[in-house]
N, C-alpha and C positions, 0 to 999 in steps of 0.2 A: 471237179469240186475241190476247193481248198481244204486242207486239213487243219483243223483247229488244234493248236497246241494244248497239251494236258494242263498247263498252268492256266490257260484261258478258260478251259472247262471248269476247273476248280473255282476260279473267280466267278464264273457264271452261276455255279451252284450256290456260292455264298450269297450273291445278290438275289438269286431266285428264292433262297430260303428267307432272306430278309423281307422280300415282297410277300411271301406266304404269311409270315408272322405278322406283318403289318395289316393284312386283310383280316386276320383272325382277331387281333386286338388293336384298335386304333392307337392307343397310347404307346404301344410298342413300336409304332411307326416313327415316333419321335426319337426313340432309341436307335432305330435303324438309320435314320437320317444322320444322327451323330456319328455312327460307326462309319458310314460311307463318306461323310464329310471330312472326318479326321484321318481315317486309315487310307482313304482313296485307293481301294484295292485294284481298280481298273488300271491304275498307273503302272502296275507291275505286269500287266498283260503283254504278250508278244505279238498278237495278231489284231484282228478287227475289234476285239473286246476293249482294246485300249481307248477307242473312241466312243465307248458305250456311255450314254448320258444316265449313269446310274442314279444320280440324285434326282433328276427329273422323273425317272420311272417310279422311284419311291414316292415322290410327291403325288403323282397320279394315283398310285395304289392307296396312299393315305387318304386322299380325297374320297375315293370310292369306299374305303373302309368306314369313314365318318358318315357317309350317306346311307350305308346299309346297316349300320349299327343302331339299334333302337335307343341305346343310352345316350349317344352323342348327337343324334339328329333331332332330338326333341327340343322344342322352343324353350322349355323351362331350363334345360341344361345350358343352352347357349346364353340365355339371359343371365343365368347365375355366373357363368364364366366371364361374360363381358364386363362384369363389375370390376375385375382386376385391372381393366384398361384405364381406370381412374388413377392408378399409381403414377406419381409424378415422374418417375423414371421413364415409364412408357410414353407419357405425354411428350417428354423431351426427345425421346427416340423418334416419335412420330414427326415432331417438328424438324428433327435432324434429317429425316428421310425427305421431307418436303424441301429442305434446304439443298439436299443433293439434287433433287429434281430441278430446282431453280438454277443452281450453278451449272448443271448439265445443259440446260436450255440456253444459257448465256455463255457457254464455254468458248474459249479462244479457238478450240478445234473440236467442234461437236462430233465429228466422225470417230474420234477416239474416246470422247466422254460418254456417249450413250451406251456403248458396250459395257463400260465399267459401271454405269448406273444400273443397268439390267442385272449385272452380276451382284451388286449390292442389294437390289430388290429381291433377288432370289434368296439371299440370306435372311432378309426380313420376313419373307413368307414362311421360312422354316421356324422363325421365332414366333410367329402367330400360332403355328401348330403347337409349339411348346406351351404357350400361354393357355391354349384351348384345352389341352389334354393332360398336362401334368398338374394334377389337382390334389395330390396327397404327398405326405412326407416320404412314403415308400417309393413312389414314382420318381420323386426328386432325387432320392438317393441312388436309384438305379440309373438315372440319367447321368449323374455325376460319375458314377462308377464306370458307365459305358464310355464316357469321354476319357476318363483316366486310363482305362484298359486299352482303348484304341490307340492312343498316343504312346502308351508305355510299351505296347508290342512292337511298334516301330523303333522306339528307343532301345528295346531289348535286342532287336536285330542289329542295330547300329553298334550297340555296346559290345556284343559278342564278337562282331566282325572287327571292331577296333582292338580288342584284346588279342585276337588271333593274329592280327597284322602288326602288332607292336606299336599301335597308336601313331603310325607313320602317315596316314592319310586322313582325309576329312570325312565326317559322317554327314550324309544328306537325307532329306525327307523323301516321301513318295514322288516318283517322277510325274510331272504334270500338275502337281498340287500347288497351292499358294505358299507352301512352306517347304518346297524342294531345296531352296537355297540353304547352304549350311548355316548361315547366320540366323535365318528365319527359323530353321528347325531347332537350333539351340534355344532360342527364346521360347518356342512352343514347348519343348521338353522341360525347361525350367518352370514354366507356368503350370505344367502338369504334375510336377513333383508334389506340390501341396495337396492336389486332389488325390494322389496316391496315399499321402499321409492321412488324409481324411478317411479314406477307405480302410486304412490300417486301424485307425482309432475306432471305427464302427464295427470291426470284424472281431470275432471271438474264436474262430477256427484256427488251430495252431498251424496247420499246413498251408492254409490260405495266407496267413500272416507272414509265413516264411517266404511264400511266393511273392507277396507284395514287397517285402523287404528287398528281395532280389531284383524286382523291377525298379525300385528306387535306386539301388546301387548302380544298375546298368544304365539308368537314365542319367545319373551323374556322369558316368563314363562317356555316354553318348554326347552330352552337352559339352564336356571338356574337349572331346575329340573332334568336335566341329571346328575347332581352332578359331572360335568366335570370341573376340575380346569383349564385346557387349554381352555375350552369353555368360562369360566368366564373371563380369560385374554383377549381372542379374542373379547368377547362381550363388555368389557369395552373400548377397543381401538376403536372398530367399532362405539360404541355410541358417543364417543367424536368426531370422524371424521364426523359422520352424523350431529351432532350439529354444527360443524364448517361449513359444507356445507349448513346448513339450512338458509332459507331466513328470518326466524323468530326465531332467537336464544333466544330472550328474553322470548319466550314461551317454547322453547325446553329445556332450562336449568332447569327450575322448574319442568317440566314433568319428566326429567331424575332423578332429586333429589327425587321426589315422588316415582318413581319406585324403587329406592334404599331403601327408607324407607319401602316400602311394602315388598321387598324381605327379608331384614334383620329383619323385624318385624313379619313375618308370617312363614318363613322357620324354620324347626326344628333346635335345637342346634347342632345335629350331622352334619347337612349341613354346618353350620358356622365353626365348628371345622375342617371339611375336607378342606374347602376353606382356612382356616388359615394356613394349612400346606404348602401353596405356598411359604411362607417366611422361611420355615425351610427345604428347599430341601436338605441341606447337611446331615441331619439325618433322614429324612422321608424315609421309606422303598421303596416305589415306585420310588421316585426320585433317590435313590442310585442305584437301579437296572437299571434304565434308563441310568445313567452314565456308568455303567458297560457294557451294551450292545452297547452303543455308542463307547466305546473304542474297543470293538470287531469288530464293523463295520469299524473303521478307520484302524485296523490291517489288515482286509481282503483287504481293498483298497491298503494298502502298499504292501501286498503280490502279489496282482493281479491288478496293477494300471490301466491297459488298459481296462479290461473287467469285473472286479469285480467277484462276486460270481454268477451273473446271476439273472434274475427276480425270486422272491420268494426264493432267496438264504438264507434267514434267517432260513429256515427250517433246513438247514444243518450247516450253519456257526455260528449261534448264539443260545442262550438258549431261546430266545423269540423274538417277533416282534421288529423291530429296534426302534420303538417309536419316529421316526423323519423322515420326508420326505427327509430332506437334507442328513442325514446319510444313509437312504435307497437308495437314488439315487447314492451316492458315493460308498457304499458297494456292490451294486448289478450291477452297470453299469460302475464303475471306474471313473477316473477323467474326461475323455472325455464326458461321459454321464452327469455328474454333471455340467460341463462347458456349455454344450448345453442347459440343462434344466434351469440353472440359467440365461443364456443369454436371452432366450426367455421370461422368467418370469420378470426379472428386466427390460429388454428392453421394454417390453410391458407397464410396469408401467411408464417408462420415456416417452414413446410415448403418453400414455393417458394424462399425465400431460401437455405435450406440446399442445395437442389438446384442453384440458380444458382451459388453459390460453389464447390460441389463440381465442377461440370461445366465451368465457363468456362476452366479451365486444362488440361483434358484434350483432347488431339487427337482429333478425330472426334466429340466430344460438343458441338460448337458449337450444334447444333440444340436440345439439351436446355437449354443456357444461354439461348438465345433464347426458347424457349417459356416457361420458368419466369420469366424476367425480365419478359417482356411480360404474362403473366397476372398477375403481382404488381402491375404498374402499373395494369392494368385494374381489379383489385379495389380498389386504393387510390383510384382515381378514383370508384368506386362509394361507398366509405366516406365520402369527402368530400362528394359530392353528396347522399348519403342522410342526412347530418346535418341537411339543411333540407327534405327531402321524405319522404313516407311510402312508401318503396320496399322494405319488408322482405320482401314476398312476390314480388318481381320474378323472373320466370323466368330472365332472363339471369344473375342472381346465382348461382342454384343450378346453372345450366348450367356456368358457369365453375368452380364448386367441384367438380363431377363431372369436368370436363375435367382439373382439377388432379390428381384422384385417378388418372385414366387415365395422365396424364403420369408420375406417380410410379411406377406399375406398369411402364410402358414403359422408364423410365430406370433402374429399380432394378438389373437384372442387370449393366449396364455400370458403374454407379457402385460396385456391390459388388465387381466384379472390379478396379476402379481401374486399368484398362489401356486404351491407345488402341485405337480401331477405325478402319477405313477410312472416310475422310470421305464418300465417295459411296456408302456402303452403302445397299442398297435400303431404302425406308421401310416394309418389310413385316415388321419384327420383331414377333413375337407377344407379347401381354401374358401 
């Protein structure tokens, strides 16, 4: 009988605990799916646990929990929750999924398109659970905090390791995950920093605030030590946006300046040389190859404007990954797919901006302004990082879009009334 390594046993205990929590409270299953989806704990296993379909197991547990829970299996509850599906973002996401189905059907190489489509569909199933079970401000906050902590713990591990090794090597994500690549992990970490900042603004405990500040600092270190130029650009813009949203800009600006001094004073010369190639993209080898593959993607879209090459079409149509979410969506799903994708993404940014400006001057709605402002920053971080990486199918993007729809539903009654509410009102307002 093979011996299971202690690390694998620990990971099994974590996943088993998440299953138990899911069966006890259905909405906690959404939190568990986020933890497994972003931490990907089974990727750190050494034995058979590495192949464990943890996400699928949690989905079955969540389905069972919904069916056995009196509060969630009632027709009245389902009818009330289905109302949110009328949100324009969710309608566009549904149309986008149908477009993925269409482009997979007419793919240039269906054998590589269908596995990607099934992978995308699994993400959308998780989003349906989110819409069904996250119906209060409190649950929405816990979901965002769970996402922030899951990614931040990975960044903390990478940041500590980077400091101990003198920033000489690159930081990677969990093995076997969608963001194992150092460039992908850098963008994920940068997207997560605003979520940590949101958690910080909503927290009053001194020690927890210090812990969150440490997570933010180590996340910055991890993003820089990924040696990702796209990550550096995204981090720079994200930092400026957070400073702009900060209530204490006079403290944030010096802190940002000290971070820059630390980075350029302690990182190796090779890192500075690599970052310096950002300004020489016309001659730098990697940038030139990106321009070539972007031209190939545009040519594919011109040849097949309605359906593109299909998901994962770069395996057949290009010499390498598209290295841009925008080109990826265009080349693999055609102009209709790109139009739907950009519509929901840009439209969500506009919607969040409207909510932010409407709520920030109303007493008692500071939390709405905080949530909408931070979600906007995180999505902008994605849009910048995705310009240089093929991230159009990333689950965290669609997760944030759905969370934005939930925020709109939660905030709508108060914004419509245009009247102040008690600042410490319970976070259990129903959608």
